[in-house]
C-alpha positions in Angstrom: 3.8 -34.6 27.3 4.1 -37.5 29.0 0.8 -39.8 29.1 -0.8 -39.7 32.2 1.6 -36.1 32.5 -0.5 -32.7 32.7 1.6 -30.3 32.9 4.6 -28.8 30.9 8.3 -28.2 33.0 8.7 -24.8 32.9 12.0 -22.8 31.5 12.7 -20.7 34.5 11.4 -17.7 32.3 7.5 -17.6 32.4 8.1 -14.9 29.7 9.6 -17.7 27.5 7.3 -20.2 28.6 4.5 -17.9 26.8 6.2 -16.6 24.6 6.3 -12.7 24.6 9.4 -11.5 22.7 12.2 -10.5 24.8 11.9 -12.8 28.3 15.5 -12.5 29.2 14.5 -8.3 29.9 11.6 -9.1 30.7 12.9 -11.4 33.1 15.5 -9.2 35.0 13.2 -6.1 34.6 10.0 -7.8 36.9 13.4 -9.1 39.5 13.9 -5.0 39.2 10.7 -4.0 40.2 10.8 -7.6 42.9 13.1 -6.0 44.4 12.0 -2.4 44.7 8.7 -3.4 45.5 11.0 -5.2 48.3 12.5 -2.1 49.8 9.5 0.2 49.3 7.0 -2.2 51.6 10.5 -2.8 54.3 10.4 0.7 54.4 6.6 0.7 55.2 6.2 3.6 52.3 3.4 5.0 50.8 2.6 5.0 47.2 2.1 8.5 47.1 6.1 8.6 49.6 7.1 6.1 47.2 6.5 8.5 44.7 7.6 11.4 45.5 10.5 9.5 46.4 11.4 8.2 42.6 9.7 10.9 40.9 6.7 9.5 38.9 3.7 10.0 40.0 1.0 7.7 41.9 -0.8 5.9 39.7 2.7 4.8 37.9 4.1 3.3 41.6 0.9 1.3 41.4 1.3 0.1 38.1 4.8 -0.8 39.0 3.9 -3.0 42.2 1.4 -4.1 40.1 4.0 -5.7 38.2 3.4 -3.6 34.4 6.6 -3.5 33.2 6.1 -1.8 29.7 6.1 1.4 31.0 9.5 1.0 32.2 12.9 0.6 31.2 15.7 -1.1 32.4 17.3 2.3 33.0 14.8 4.0 35.0 14.7 0.8 36.9 18.0 1.1 38.1 17.9 5.0 38.5 14.8 4.3 41.0 17.0 1.8 42.7 19.6 4.7 43.1 16.6 6.8 44.6 15.8 4.2 47.4 19.7 4.1 48.2 20.7 1.2 45.9 23.6 1.1 44.0 22.9 -1.5 40.6 26.3 -3.4 38.9 26.2 -5.1 35.8 28.3 -7.6 35.5 29.4 -8.8 31.9 31.1 -12.2 31.7 31.4 -15.1 28.7 29.0 -16.8 28.6 30.1 -20.9 29.8 30.2 -23.3 26.6 27.6 -25.7 28.3 24.6 -23.1 27.7 23.9 -23.0 24.0 22.8 -18.7 24.2 23.6 -16.0 26.7 21.2 -14.8 28.8 20.8 -11.1 30.8 20.2 -11.8 34.7 19.5 -9.8 38.5 21.4 -11.0 41.3 20.6 -8.7 44.8 23.2 -9.3 47.0 21.5 -10.0 50.2 21.5 -7.4 53.1 22.8 -10.2 55.7 25.8 -10.8 53.6 26.7 -7.2 53.0 26.9 -5.6 56.3 27.9 -9.0 57.3 31.3 -8.2 54.3 31.2 -4.3 55.9 31.9 -5.4 59.3 34.5 -8.1 58.5 36.4 -5.1 56.5 36.2 -3.1 58.8 37.2 -5.0 61.8 40.3 -6.4 59.4 41.0 -2.3 59.2 41.1 -2.2 63.1 43.4 -4.7 63.5 45.8 -3.9 61.0 45.9 -0.1 62.3 46.2 -2.1 65.6 49.2 -3.7 64.5 50.2 -0.6 62.7 50.7 1.7 65.7 52.4 -1.4 67.3 55.6 -0.5 65.8 55.2 2.7 64.7 53.9 2.9 61.0 52.5 5.9 61.3 50.9 7.7 57.9 51.2 11.2 58.4 47.2 11.6 57.2 47.8 10.5 53.7 45.6 7.6 53.4 47.9 3.9 54.2 48.5 1.0 52.5 46.1 -1.0 54.8 43.4 1.4 53.7 43.9 0.5 49.9 44.1 -3.3 51.4 40.7 -2.8 53.6 38.8 -0.7 50.7 39.5 -3.5 48.1 38.4 -6.0 50.3 34.8 -4.3 50.6 34.3 -4.0 47.2 35.3 -7.6 46.3 32.6 -9.7 45.8 
């Protein structure tokens, strides 16, 4: 520490800063729990209601919401998010050369962005179908190329 400085800059991962084992995994699990907690709060669910939905008992919901991660695997947290109506997508990428170590991170798509993407794709689908019907391009009950293109827009990052 420099003279006159009474703090140490953190690494961005509190679990690493305090010397815990597997800090990236702990940080990822903490973010998953933060997402679960936010959904429960948004839905104004009681812990008992959340317990029923997640198929666990209420004391475990309480422990989860207080950040006690030790009893919950990442896979189990994924299942909780699925039960709460969220898709979980795992993305594997090459580590940039600028970083010494590979890491594990969790990113959540903001609901607003996801809704906007769906609206844009739906609007595009309507527009393309209007063009298609004007030029008498009928697909006779089968999915059209236009449908495939629009579906790809919805699922593309």
